[in-house]
Biopython code that builds the backbone (N, CA, C, O; Angstrom):
import numpy as np
from Bio.PDB.StructureBuilder import StructureBuilder

atoms = [
    (1, "MET", "N", (-164.031, 12.911, 65.930)),
    (1, "MET", "CA", (-162.359, 12.138, 65.805)),
    (1, "MET", "C", (-161.933, 11.569, 67.070)),
    (1, "MET", "O", (-160.841, 11.002, 67.112)),
    (2, "LEU", "N", (-162.666, 11.651, 68.114)),
    (2, "LEU", "CA", (-162.195, 11.019, 69.383)),
    (2, "LEU", "C", (-162.224, 9.213, 69.312)),
    (2, "LEU", "O", (-161.555, 8.405, 69.955)),
    (3, "PHE", "N", (-163.198, 9.012, 68.345)),
    (3, "PHE", "CA", (-163.247, 7.248, 68.221)),
    (3, "PHE", "C", (-161.965, 7.087, 66.979)),
    (3, "PHE", "O", (-161.568, 5.923, 67.045)),
    (4, "GLY", "N", (-161.376, 7.681, 66.137)),
    (4, "GLY", "CA", (-160.555, 7.398, 65.679)),
    (4, "GLY", "C", (-159.273, 7.062, 66.263)),
    (4, "GLY", "O", (-158.554, 6.189, 65.779)),
    (5, "ALA", "N", (-158.834, 8.036, 67.758)),
    (5, "ALA", "CA", (-157.992, 7.708, 68.067)),
    (5, "ALA", "C", (-158.212, 6.438, 69.156)),
    (5, "ALA", "O", (-157.282, 5.917, 69.770)),
    (6, "TYR", "N", (-159.201, 6.164, 69.237)),
    (6, "TYR", "CA", (-159.114, 4.532, 70.184)),
    (6, "TYR", "C", (-158.828, 3.571, 69.414)),
    (6, "TYR", "O", (-158.499, 2.466, 69.844)),
    (7, "GLY", "N", (-158.934, 3.929, 67.887)),
    (7, "GLY", "CA", (-158.672, 3.117, 66.622)),
    (7, "GLY", "C", (-157.223, 2.591, 66.644)),
    (7, "GLY", "O", (-156.906, 1.478, 66.222)),
    (8, "CYS", "N", (-156.449, 3.412, 67.126)),
    (8, "CYS", "CA", (-155.153, 3.454, 67.058)),
    (8, "CYS", "C", (-154.112, 2.758, 67.808)),
    (8, "CYS", "O", (-152.961, 2.424, 67.526)),
    (9, "GLU", "N", (-155.063, 2.601, 69.152)),
    (9, "GLU", "CA", (-154.501, 2.417, 70.429)),
    (9, "GLU", "C", (-153.655, 1.030, 70.294)),
    (9, "GLU", "O", (-154.128, 0.015, 69.783)),
    (10, "LYS", "N", (-152.081, 1.151, 70.929)),
    (10, "LYS", "CA", (-151.220, -0.227, 70.658)),
    (10, "LYS", "C", (-151.908, -1.195, 71.636)),
    (10, "LYS", "O", (-152.528, -0.917, 72.663)),
    (11, "CYS", "N", (-151.733, -2.028, 71.253)),
    (11, "CYS", "CA", (-152.103, -3.084, 71.937)),
    (11, "CYS", "C", (-150.797, -4.609, 71.910)),
    (11, "CYS", "O", (-150.084, -4.614, 70.907)),
    (12, "LYS", "N", (-150.609, -5.488, 72.694)),
    (12, "LYS", "CA", (-149.879, -6.421, 73.128)),
    (12, "LYS", "C", (-150.523, -7.296, 73.727)),
    (12, "LYS", "O", (-151.560, -7.207, 74.385)),
    (13, "ASP", "N", (-149.650, -8.466, 73.399)),
    (13, "ASP", "CA", (-149.728, -9.895, 74.585)),
    (13, "ASP", "C", (-148.977, -9.632, 75.156)),
    (13, "ASP", "O", (-147.922, -9.070, 74.862)),
    (14, "CYS", "N", (-149.506, -10.117, 76.462)),
    (14, "CYS", "CA", (-148.531, -10.190, 77.581)),
    (14, "CYS", "C", (-148.691, -11.288, 78.289)),
    (14, "CYS", "O", (-149.795, -11.832, 78.321)),
    (15, "THR", "N", (-147.729, -11.741, 78.902)),
    (15, "THR", "CA", (-147.498, -12.983, 79.787)),
    (15, "THR", "C", (-146.473, -12.466, 80.942)),
    (15, "THR", "O", (-145.418, -11.837, 80.863)),
    (16, "THR", "N", (-147.287, -13.042, 82.167)),
    (16, "THR", "CA", (-146.873, -12.661, 83.349)),
    (16, "THR", "C", (-146.304, -14.511, 83.921)),
    (16, "THR", "O", (-147.025, -15.509, 83.938)),
    (17, "THR", "N", (-145.239, -14.445, 84.207)),
    (17, "THR", "CA", (-144.517, -15.617, 84.810)),
    (17, "THR", "C", (-143.977, -15.216, 86.306)),
    (17, "THR", "O", (-143.066, -14.445, 86.607)),
    (18, "THR", "N", (-144.761, -15.922, 87.064)),
    (18, "THR", "CA", (-144.744, -15.690, 88.644)),
    (18, "THR", "C", (-144.260, -16.987, 89.250)),
    (18, "THR", "O", (-144.919, -18.022, 89.146)),
    (19, "THR", "N", (-143.360, -16.936, 89.743)),
    (19, "THR", "CA", (-142.055, -18.164, 90.692)),
    (19, "THR", "C", (-141.973, -17.842, 91.845)),
    (19, "THR", "O", (-141.519, -16.779, 92.269)),
    (20, "THR", "N", (-142.587, -19.104, 92.719)),
    (20, "THR", "CA", (-142.619, -19.076, 94.161)),
    (20, "THR", "C", (-141.505, -20.019, 94.031)),
    (20, "THR", "O", (-141.227, -20.828, 93.145)),
    (21, "THR", "N", (-140.688, -19.573, 95.629)),
    (21, "THR", "CA", (-140.003, -19.931, 96.386)),
    (21, "THR", "C", (-140.214, -19.959, 97.719)),
    (21, "THR", "O", (-141.169, -19.329, 98.172)),
    (22, "VAL", "N", (-139.274, -20.767, 98.660)),
    (22, "VAL", "CA", (-139.209, -21.058, 100.119)),
    (22, "VAL", "C", (-137.949, -21.023, 100.057)),
    (22, "VAL", "O", (-137.208, -21.004, 99.075)),
    (23, "SER", "N", (-137.660, -21.014, 101.486)),
    (23, "SER", "CA", (-136.559, -20.442, 102.415)),
    (23, "SER", "C", (-135.858, -21.768, 102.644)),
    (23, "SER", "O", (-134.674, -21.822, 102.976)),
    (24, "VAL", "N", (-136.651, -22.881, 102.449)),
    (24, "VAL", "CA", (-136.156, -24.166, 103.269)),
    (24, "VAL", "C", (-136.845, -25.201, 101.997)),
    (24, "VAL", "O", (-137.578, -24.793, 101.097)),
    (25, "PRO", "N", (-136.434, -26.491, 102.182)),
    (25, "PRO", "CA", (-136.788, -27.613, 100.780)),
    (25, "PRO", "C", (-138.241, -28.040, 101.206)),
    (25, "PRO", "O", (-138.586, -28.475, 102.305)),
    (26, "VAL", "N", (-139.042, -27.809, 100.050)),
    (26, "VAL", "CA", (-140.353, -27.812, 100.605)),
    (26, "VAL", "C", (-140.731, -28.849, 99.061)),
    (26, "VAL", "O", (-140.452, -28.364, 97.964)),
    (27, "PRO", "N", (-141.240, -29.974, 99.134)),
    (27, "PRO", "CA", (-141.655, -30.815, 98.101)),
    (27, "PRO", "C", (-142.728, -29.820, 97.096)),
    (27, "PRO", "O", (-143.764, -29.234, 97.410)),
    (28, "GLY", "N", (-142.201, -29.883, 96.133)),
    (28, "GLY", "CA", (-143.038, -28.979, 94.894)),
    (28, "GLY", "C", (-142.540, -27.705, 94.661)),
    (28, "GLY", "O", (-143.297, -27.081, 93.917)),
    (29, "TYR", "N", (-141.644, -27.128, 94.978)),
    (29, "TYR", "CA", (-141.193, -25.560, 95.088)),
    (29, "TYR", "C", (-139.854, -25.582, 94.540)),
    (29, "TYR", "O", (-139.108, -26.440, 95.010)),
    (30, "PRO", "N", (-139.426, -24.873, 93.708)),
    (30, "PRO", "CA", (-139.996, -23.673, 93.444)),
    (30, "PRO", "C", (-141.535, -24.081, 92.191)),
    (30, "PRO", "O", (-141.562, -24.987, 91.358)),
    (31, "GLN", "N", (-142.440, -23.231, 92.439)),
    (31, "GLN", "CA", (-143.772, -23.439, 91.640)),
    (31, "GLN", "C", (-143.460, -22.077, 90.782)),
    (31, "GLN", "O", (-143.030, -20.958, 91.062)),
    (32, "THR", "N", (-143.795, -22.592, 89.870)),
    (32, "THR", "CA", (-144.065, -21.226, 88.523)),
    (32, "THR", "C", (-145.297, -21.267, 87.641)),
    (32, "THR", "O", (-145.518, -22.153, 86.815)),
    (33, "THR", "N", (-146.163, -20.112, 87.919)),
    (33, "THR", "CA", (-147.340, -20.157, 87.099)),
    (33, "THR", "C", (-147.050, -19.096, 85.703)),
    (33, "THR", "O", (-146.174, -18.231, 85.672)),
    (34, "THR", "N", (-147.629, -19.286, 85.037)),
    (34, "THR", "CA", (-147.875, -18.671, 83.589)),
    (34, "THR", "C", (-149.468, -17.813, 83.590)),
    (34, "THR", "O", (-150.494, -18.490, 83.515)),
    (35, "THR", "N", (-149.517, -16.781, 83.651)),
    (35, "THR", "CA", (-150.655, -15.905, 82.844)),
    (35, "THR", "C", (-150.395, -15.171, 81.714)),
    (35, "THR", "O", (-149.260, -14.715, 81.573)),
    (36, "THR", "N", (-151.419, -14.931, 80.704)),
    (36, "THR", "CA", (-151.531, -14.363, 79.343)),
    (36, "THR", "C", (-152.791, -13.122, 79.611)),
    (36, "THR", "O", (-153.590, -13.022, 80.542)),
    (37, "PHE", "N", (-152.589, -12.249, 78.384)),
    (37, "PHE", "CA", (-153.433, -11.200, 78.653)),
    (37, "PHE", "C", (-153.318, -10.337, 77.576)),
    (37, "PHE", "O", (-152.350, -10.455, 76.826)),
    (38, "GLU", "N", (-154.227, -9.417, 77.368)),
    (38, "GLU", "CA", (-153.738, -8.434, 76.334)),
    (38, "GLU", "C", (-153.780, -7.437, 76.997)),
    (38, "GLU", "O", (-154.526, -7.292, 77.965)),
    (39, "ALA", "N", (-152.679, -6.287, 76.410)),
    (39, "ALA", "CA", (-152.601, -4.681, 77.142)),
    (39, "ALA", "C", (-152.566, -3.576, 76.298)),
    (39, "ALA", "O", (-151.663, -3.567, 75.462)),
    (40, "CYS", "N", (-153.239, -2.770, 76.324)),
    (40, "CYS", "CA", (-153.643, -1.413, 75.919)),
    (40, "CYS", "C", (-153.259, -0.360, 76.078)),
    (40, "CYS", "O", (-153.740, -0.068, 77.173)),
    (41, "GLY", "N", (-152.484, 0.788, 75.613)),
    (41, "GLY", "CA", (-152.397, 2.292, 76.062)),
    (41, "GLY", "C", (-151.697, 2.269, 77.537)),
    (41, "GLY", "O", (-150.792, 1.525, 77.915)),
    (42, "ASP", "N", (-152.243, 3.096, 78.123)),
    (42, "ASP", "CA", (-151.363, 3.345, 79.428)),
    (42, "ASP", "C", (-151.461, 2.071, 80.472)),
    (42, "ASP", "O", (-150.666, 1.993, 81.409)),
    (43, "GLU", "N", (-152.427, 1.133, 80.266)),
    (43, "GLU", "CA", (-152.043, -0.315, 81.051)),
    (43, "GLU", "C", (-150.654, -1.206, 80.474)),
    (43, "GLU", "O", (-149.944, -1.969, 81.129)),
    (44, "LEU", "N", (-150.539, -0.841, 79.074)),
    (44, "LEU", "CA", (-149.387, -1.439, 78.718)),
    (44, "LEU", "C", (-148.197, -0.992, 79.062)),
    (44, "LEU", "O", (-147.146, -1.581, 79.313)),
    (45, "LYS", "N", (-148.464, 0.021, 79.044)),
    (45, "LYS", "CA", (-146.752, 1.337, 79.720)),
    (45, "LYS", "C", (-146.826, 0.798, 81.288)),
    (45, "LYS", "O", (-145.762, 0.649, 81.888)),
    (46, "ASP", "N", (-147.806, 0.571, 81.804)),
    (46, "ASP", "CA", (-147.457, 0.164, 83.412)),
    (46, "ASP", "C", (-147.119, -1.186, 83.495)),
    (46, "ASP", "O", (-146.365, -1.505, 84.414)),
    (47, "VAL", "N", (-147.626, -2.279, 82.520)),
    (47, "VAL", "CA", (-146.925, -3.602, 83.030)),
    (47, "VAL", "C", (-145.858, -4.310, 82.336)),
    (47, "VAL", "O", (-145.284, -5.214, 82.944)),
    (48, "ASP", "N", (-145.504, -4.011, 81.103)),
    (48, "ASP", "CA", (-144.870, -4.213, 80.388)),
    (48, "ASP", "C", (-143.134, -3.826, 80.989)),
    (48, "ASP", "O", (-142.749, -2.714, 81.351)),
    (49, "GLY", "N", (-142.346, -5.048, 80.951)),
    (49, "GLY", "CA", (-140.978, -5.274, 81.782)),
    (49, "GLY", "C", (-141.095, -5.050, 83.067)),
    (49, "GLY", "O", (-140.076, -4.867, 83.733)),
    (50, "LYS", "N", (-142.377, -5.023, 83.665)),
    (50, "LYS", "CA", (-142.194, -5.060, 85.257)),
    (50, "LYS", "C", (-141.907, -6.432, 85.957)),
    (50, "LYS", "O", (-142.037, -7.556, 85.472)),
    (51, "VAL", "N", (-141.423, -6.023, 87.399)),
    (51, "VAL", "CA", (-140.935, -7.145, 87.770)),
    (51, "VAL", "C", (-141.396, -6.739, 89.426)),
    (51, "VAL", "O", (-141.187, -5.635, 89.930)),
    (52, "ILE", "N", (-142.023, -7.829, 90.079)),
    (52, "ILE", "CA", (-142.821, -7.154, 91.578)),
    (52, "ILE", "C", (-142.390, -8.369, 92.250)),
    (52, "ILE", "O", (-142.521, -9.410, 91.606)),
    (53, "THR", "N", (-141.988, -8.426, 93.211)),
    (53, "THR", "CA", (-141.749, -8.823, 94.239)),
    (53, "THR", "C", (-142.252, -8.992, 95.793)),
    (53, "THR", "O", (-141.730, -8.282, 96.653)),
    (54, "SER", "N", (-142.866, -9.563, 96.004)),
    (54, "SER", "CA", (-143.246, -9.949, 97.390)),
    (54, "SER", "C", (-142.784, -10.881, 98.335)),
    (54, "SER", "O", (-142.584, -11.996, 97.853)),
    (55, "LYS", "N", (-142.546, -10.756, 99.579)),
    (55, "LYS", "CA", (-142.097, -11.759, 100.613)),
    (55, "LYS", "C", (-143.086, -11.935, 101.851)),
    (55, "LYS", "O", (-143.841, -11.005, 102.132)),
    (56, "THR", "N", (-143.094, -13.038, 102.547)),
    (56, "THR", "CA", (-143.892, -13.280, 103.518)),
    (56, "THR", "C", (-142.910, -14.222, 104.524)),
    (56, "THR", "O", (-142.151, -15.093, 104.100)),
    (57, "THR", "N", (-143.072, -13.894, 105.816)),
    (57, "THR", "CA", (-142.683, -15.263, 107.155)),
    (57, "THR", "C", (-143.602, -15.569, 107.726)),
    (57, "THR", "O", (-144.492, -14.855, 108.187)),
    (58, "VAL", "N", (-143.475, -16.716, 107.754)),
    (58, "VAL", "CA", (-144.654, -17.558, 108.693)),
    (58, "VAL", "C", (-143.869, -18.304, 109.223)),
    (58, "VAL", "O", (-143.229, -19.118, 108.557)),
    (59, "GLN", "N", (-143.715, -18.164, 110.858)),
    (59, "GLN", "CA", (-143.052, -19.529, 111.668)),
    (59, "GLN", "C", (-141.158, -19.758, 110.947)),
    (59, "GLN", "O", (-140.545, -20.808, 110.756)),
    (60, "GLY", "N", (-140.833, -18.698, 110.777)),
    (60, "GLY", "CA", (-139.242, -18.600, 110.115)),
    (60, "GLY", "C", (-139.094, -18.988, 109.214)),
    (60, "GLY", "O", (-137.902, -19.163, 108.962)),
    (61, "ILE", "N", (-140.362, -19.514, 107.794)),
    (61, "ILE", "CA", (-140.202, -20.216, 106.808)),
    (61, "ILE", "C", (-140.786, -18.556, 105.831)),
    (61, "ILE", "O", (-141.876, -17.985, 105.874)),
    (62, "THR", "N", (-139.465, -18.203, 105.004)),
    (62, "THR", "CA", (-139.985, -16.815, 103.915)),
    (62, "THR", "C", (-140.370, -17.587, 102.777)),
    (62, "THR", "O", (-139.664, -18.446, 102.250)),
    (63, "ALA", "N", (-141.132, -17.363, 102.538)),
    (63, "ALA", "CA", (-141.959, -17.484, 100.665)),
    (63, "ALA", "C", (-141.758, -16.312, 99.907)),
    (63, "ALA", "O", (-142.176, -15.227, 100.312)),
    (64, "THR", "N", (-140.885, -16.498, 98.368)),
    (64, "THR", "CA", (-140.557, -15.343, 97.833)),
    (64, "THR", "C", (-141.930, -15.480, 96.666)),
    (64, "THR", "O", (-142.625, -16.495, 96.639)),
    (65, "ALA", "N", (-142.110, -14.577, 95.964)),
    (65, "ALA", "CA", (-143.236, -14.621, 94.710)),
    (65, "ALA", "C", (-142.315, -13.146, 94.234)),
    (65, "ALA", "O", (-142.082, -12.002, 94.623)),
    (66, "THR", "N", (-141.985, -14.158, 93.044)),
    (66, "THR", "CA", (-140.995, -13.050, 91.588)),
    (66, "THR", "C", (-142.368, -13.012, 90.753)),
    (66, "THR", "O", (-142.884, -14.106, 90.525)),
    (67, "ALA", "N", (-143.027, -11.820, 90.262)),
    (67, "ALA", "CA", (-143.823, -11.700, 89.072)),
    (67, "ALA", "C", (-143.159, -10.952, 88.001)),
    (67, "ALA", "O", (-142.689, -9.871, 88.355)),
    (68, "ARG", "N", (-142.964, -11.390, 86.360)),
    (68, "ARG", "CA", (-142.082, -10.807, 85.792)),
    (68, "ARG", "C", (-143.282, -11.011, 84.548)),
    (68, "ARG", "O", (-143.720, -12.153, 84.404)),
    (69, "THR", "N", (-143.727, -10.084, 83.793)),
    (69, "THR", "CA", (-144.144, -9.412, 82.996)),
    (69, "THR", "C", (-143.785, -8.832, 81.289)),
    (69, "THR", "O", (-143.877, -7.623, 81.078)),
    (70, "VAL", "N", (-143.468, -9.580, 80.383)),
    (70, "VAL", "CA", (-143.511, -9.271, 79.158)),
    (70, "VAL", "C", (-144.150, -8.787, 78.113)),
    (70, "VAL", "O", (-145.093, -9.542, 77.877)),
    (71, "CYS", "N", (-144.123, -8.118, 77.543)),
    (71, "CYS", "CA", (-145.346, -7.951, 76.306)),
    (71, "CYS", "C", (-144.636, -8.086, 74.976)),
    (71, "CYS", "O", (-143.466, -7.702, 74.974)),
    (72, "LYS", "N", (-145.164, -8.594, 73.767)),
    (72, "LYS", "CA", (-144.419, -8.297, 72.550)),
    (72, "LYS", "C", (-146.123, -8.443, 71.645)),
    (72, "LYS", "O", (-146.191, -8.278, 70.427)),
]
sb = StructureBuilder()
sb.init_structure("model")
sb.init_model(0)
sb.init_chain("A")
sb.init_seg("    ")
for serial, (resi, resn, name, xyz) in enumerate(atoms, 1):
    if name == "N":
        sb.init_residue(resn, " ", resi, " ")
    sb.init_atom(name, np.array(xyz, "f"), 0.0, 1.0, " ", f" {name:<3s}", serial, name[0])
structure = sb.get_structure()
């Protein structure tokens, strides 16, 4: 019966959109990239609706990347 449980696992197509900005005017920014993937089960629960932001500062210029994942 274990096989039957895996056959019913819920999967969705997910899209992560990452936008990168910088704290000063730089040609080509903001930049946006999109990644698509399929997520199932616990992975789906972990990523759906998730927003992750990271920042780094080098020589007084801060770059911020924000990744938003939506699954349908």
